[in-house]
Wavefront OBJ file of the C-alpha trace (Angstrom):
o trace
v 120.861 136.085 88.637
v 122.970 133.765 86.509
v 122.272 130.062 86.546
v 124.805 127.829 88.273
v 127.293 126.139 85.945
v 126.401 122.529 85.009
v 129.451 121.262 86.883
v 128.251 122.877 90.118
v 124.757 121.461 89.628
v 126.171 117.972 89.108
v 128.365 118.403 92.173
v 125.376 119.444 94.294
v 123.275 116.504 93.074
v 126.175 114.156 93.750
v 126.618 115.470 97.313
v 122.879 115.279 97.957
v 122.751 111.714 96.655
v 125.665 110.628 98.823
v 124.136 112.322 101.889
v 120.932 110.283 101.500
v 122.708 106.913 101.403
v 123.163 106.457 105.185
v 119.562 107.542 105.867
v 118.115 105.206 103.247
v 120.335 102.383 104.524
v 118.970 102.802 108.056
v 115.398 102.896 106.769
v 115.872 99.751 104.678
v 117.632 97.901 107.495
v 115.206 99.122 110.153
v 112.129 97.915 108.273
v 113.596 94.453 107.605
v 112.963 92.951 111.096
v 109.241 93.751 110.847
v 109.016 91.958 107.503
v 111.040 89.016 108.822
v 108.758 88.675 111.846
v 105.679 88.741 109.628
v 107.204 86.188 107.228
v 108.079 83.812 110.061
v 104.562 84.034 111.501
v 102.959 83.710 108.069
v 105.074 80.704 107.034
v 104.486 78.876 110.302
v 101.018 77.857 109.086
v 102.032 75.892 105.955
v 104.984 74.398 107.816
v 102.645 73.103 110.541
v 100.614 71.385 107.816
v 103.385 68.761 107.886
v 102.135 67.721 111.314
v 98.418 68.469 111.310
v 97.361 69.107 107.729
v 95.098 71.910 106.606
v 93.265 72.072 109.929
v 96.389 72.876 111.952
v 97.587 75.300 109.261
v 94.286 77.185 109.474
v 94.468 77.325 113.275
v 98.008 78.711 113.124
v 96.902 81.288 110.560
v 94.088 82.453 112.846
v 96.569 82.935 115.685
v 98.920 84.793 113.366
v 96.154 87.167 112.366
v 96.204 88.499 115.937
v 99.522 90.075 114.943
v 99.129 91.068 111.323
v 95.417 91.634 110.718
v 94.535 94.053 113.481
v 93.643 97.630 112.585
v 97.038 98.794 113.877
v 99.193 95.766 113.094
v 98.350 95.356 109.424
v 98.854 99.032 108.588
v 101.955 99.814 110.613
v 103.680 96.487 111.326
v 103.108 94.750 107.986
v 101.986 96.923 105.067
v 104.075 99.970 105.962
v 107.358 98.012 106.235
v 106.486 96.057 103.072
v 106.271 99.370 101.209
v 109.051 101.256 102.995
v 111.646 98.501 102.583
v 111.604 98.164 98.762
v 111.031 101.882 98.182
v 114.012 102.873 100.326
v 116.165 100.180 98.695
v 115.194 101.354 95.200
v 115.849 105.006 96.069
v 119.197 104.082 97.544
v 120.161 102.289 94.351
v 118.885 105.053 92.060
v 120.762 107.737 94.002
v 123.931 105.687 94.393
v 127.028 106.260 92.252
v 126.792 104.471 88.928
v 129.305 101.839 89.989
v 127.010 100.782 92.864
v 123.803 100.488 90.845
v 124.184 96.810 89.970
v 120.884 94.969 89.814
v 122.387 91.557 89.165
v 123.385 90.684 92.723
v 121.485 87.928 94.538
v 120.166 90.495 97.026
v 118.738 92.702 94.252
v 117.271 89.930 92.108
v 115.619 88.168 95.036
v 114.446 91.476 96.487
v 112.709 92.674 93.333
v 111.286 89.189 92.739
v 109.998 88.999 96.312
v 108.391 92.460 96.103
v 106.546 91.519 92.905
v 105.451 88.118 94.211
v 104.282 89.547 97.545
v 102.131 92.051 95.664
v 100.627 89.234 93.586
v 100.096 87.125 96.705
v 98.324 90.002 98.438
v 96.037 90.498 95.449
v 95.157 86.802 95.125
v 94.600 86.208 98.848
v 93.204 89.519 100.060
v 92.019 91.816 97.280
v 90.385 89.347 94.877
v 88.445 87.361 97.519
v 87.049 90.595 98.998
v 85.302 91.508 95.726
v 81.604 91.907 96.689
v 80.269 91.307 93.176
v 79.028 87.889 92.012
v 80.145 85.154 91.865
v 82.695 85.919 94.608
v 80.312 87.703 97.003
v 83.147 88.875 99.251
v 84.747 85.806 100.819
v 85.231 87.069 104.380
v 88.143 86.385 106.754
v 86.146 83.725 108.611
v 85.710 81.813 105.336
v 89.202 82.407 103.983
v 91.446 79.839 105.634
v 93.818 77.218 104.257
v 90.974 75.498 102.442
v 91.437 78.328 99.942
v 95.087 77.349 99.548
v 94.154 73.681 99.309
v 91.575 74.440 96.643
v 94.115 76.344 94.545
v 96.599 73.466 94.910
v 94.030 70.928 93.728
v 92.356 73.003 91.016
v 95.543 74.575 89.626
v 98.306 72.270 90.931
v 101.382 73.192 88.926
v 100.557 76.903 88.856
v 99.888 77.012 92.605
v 102.989 75.059 93.567
v 105.134 77.268 91.320
v 103.570 80.450 92.737
v 103.811 79.502 96.424
v 107.311 78.043 96.214
v 108.656 80.892 94.076
v 107.381 83.371 96.655
v 108.816 81.383 99.561
v 112.183 80.917 97.845
v 112.491 84.590 96.891
v 111.609 85.792 100.390
v 113.818 83.230 102.175
v 116.816 83.791 99.921
v 116.500 87.576 100.093
v 116.210 87.383 103.885
v 119.339 85.222 104.068
v 121.308 87.680 101.925
v 119.974 90.694 103.797
v 120.738 89.103 107.139
v 124.408 88.904 106.190
v 124.517 92.591 105.249
v 122.706 93.733 108.393
v 124.918 91.533 110.561
v 128.140 92.855 109.018
v 126.901 96.452 109.220
v 125.532 96.577 112.762
v 126.405 93.431 114.734
v 129.780 92.170 113.574
v 131.827 94.662 115.639
v 130.178 93.311 118.804
v 129.436 89.662 118.051
v 132.031 88.813 115.431
v 131.587 87.133 112.079
v 128.194 85.558 111.470
v 127.234 82.687 109.209
v 128.771 82.386 105.781
v 126.657 83.013 102.665
v 126.555 79.254 101.990
v 125.368 78.524 105.528
v 122.682 81.206 105.348
v 121.451 79.973 101.975
v 121.294 76.347 103.076
v 119.464 77.404 106.240
v 116.912 79.440 104.268
v 116.062 76.574 101.950
v 116.258 73.771 104.524
v 114.386 75.708 107.208
v 111.943 77.588 105.003
v 111.399 76.421 101.433
v 111.587 72.663 102.009
v 109.125 72.434 104.936
v 106.713 74.775 103.139
v 106.910 72.564 100.034
v 106.172 69.387 102.000
v 103.381 71.148 103.926
v 101.745 72.177 100.649
v 102.142 68.614 99.395
v 100.299 67.192 102.420
v 97.474 69.716 101.993
v 97.245 68.911 98.291
v 96.622 65.250 99.123
v 93.765 65.945 101.541
v 90.112 65.939 100.474
v 88.570 69.366 99.980
v 86.341 70.324 102.923
v 84.133 73.034 101.408
v 80.736 73.056 99.692
v 80.686 73.234 95.904
v 79.153 76.730 96.059
v 82.028 77.857 98.262
v 84.556 76.267 95.909
v 83.003 78.194 93.017
v 83.594 81.453 94.894
v 87.202 80.421 95.544
v 87.666 79.671 91.864
v 86.205 83.001 90.800
v 88.574 84.812 93.179
v 91.624 82.931 91.895
v 90.697 83.581 88.285
v 90.770 87.312 88.933
v 94.510 86.955 88.468
v 95.552 86.199 84.892
v 97.930 83.409 85.996
v 94.905 81.326 87.026
v 92.563 82.696 84.380
v 93.646 80.679 81.350
l 1 2 3 4 5 6 7 8 9 10 11 12 13 14 15 16 17 18 19 20 21 22 23 24 25 26 27 28 29 30 31 32 33 34 35 36 37 38 39 40 41 42 43 44 45 46 47 48 49 50 51 52 53 54 55 56 57 58 59 60 61 62 63 64 65 66 67 68 69 70 71 72 73 74 75 76 77 78 79 80 81 82 83 84 85 86 87 88 89 90 91 92 93 94 95 96 97 98 99 100 101 102 103 104 105 106 107 108 109 110 111 112 113 114 115 116 117 118 119 120 121 122 123 124 125 126 127 128 129 130 131 132 133 134 135 136 137 138 139 140 141 142 143 144 145 146 147 148 149 150 151 152 153 154 155 156 157 158 159 160 161 162 163 164 165 166 167 168 169 170 171 172 173 174 175 176 177 178 179 180 181 182 183 184 185 186 187 188 189 190 191 192 193 194 195 196 197 198 199 200 201 202 203 204 205 206 207 208 209 210 211 212 213 214 215 216 217 218 219 220 221 222 223 224 225 226 227 228 229 230 231 232 233 234 235 236 237 238 239 240 241 242 243 244 245 246
């Protein structure tokens, strides 16, 4: 049987690629609300540090863990959407016509930045502290509260502030851009025009980045409330990541 001409093969690939676009769009859009919910819950803790310092931030984090650190919630409501969302977006871009493969838009730049920074954040705050070998000795969930964040802010101030605020800014800005696309795609026919890009951006930074920054600042000023042996374990966990290891 003769092979299909190259033109037919290209035509088939092109049709297949175009057919996947609506499916990948729905997957990317459908996973976004789960990530947004997690981000709002997760960022509530440092924001509350503006009012009650590290203690209130830790209490809020413990309440938030009821949502995102259960055996079901972490796998299917947090980690799965965090993987599905960028993978579907990347596939959509790779399979899109060449003219639509721009990676310089605000949505793309903030999305890729957020994905990378979330992965780093997960390693520094979950993977590294769980290392059972010395000198970390597996810092458990009951020991890993916002004192860990406070320690990183005091021991590595400029690096920690840059890391936390870069992550918050990337996530907030990407969410603001994505919200506009989802609104125009699914909600605009029913509810009309939503916020402008400028309004969404200002809201993301005023309602997300700024209060997180001031919350971190208040925690940074507080005295550290852990034993020196505990602080040494924190330090060893942080230094697992090269950014804190030099």
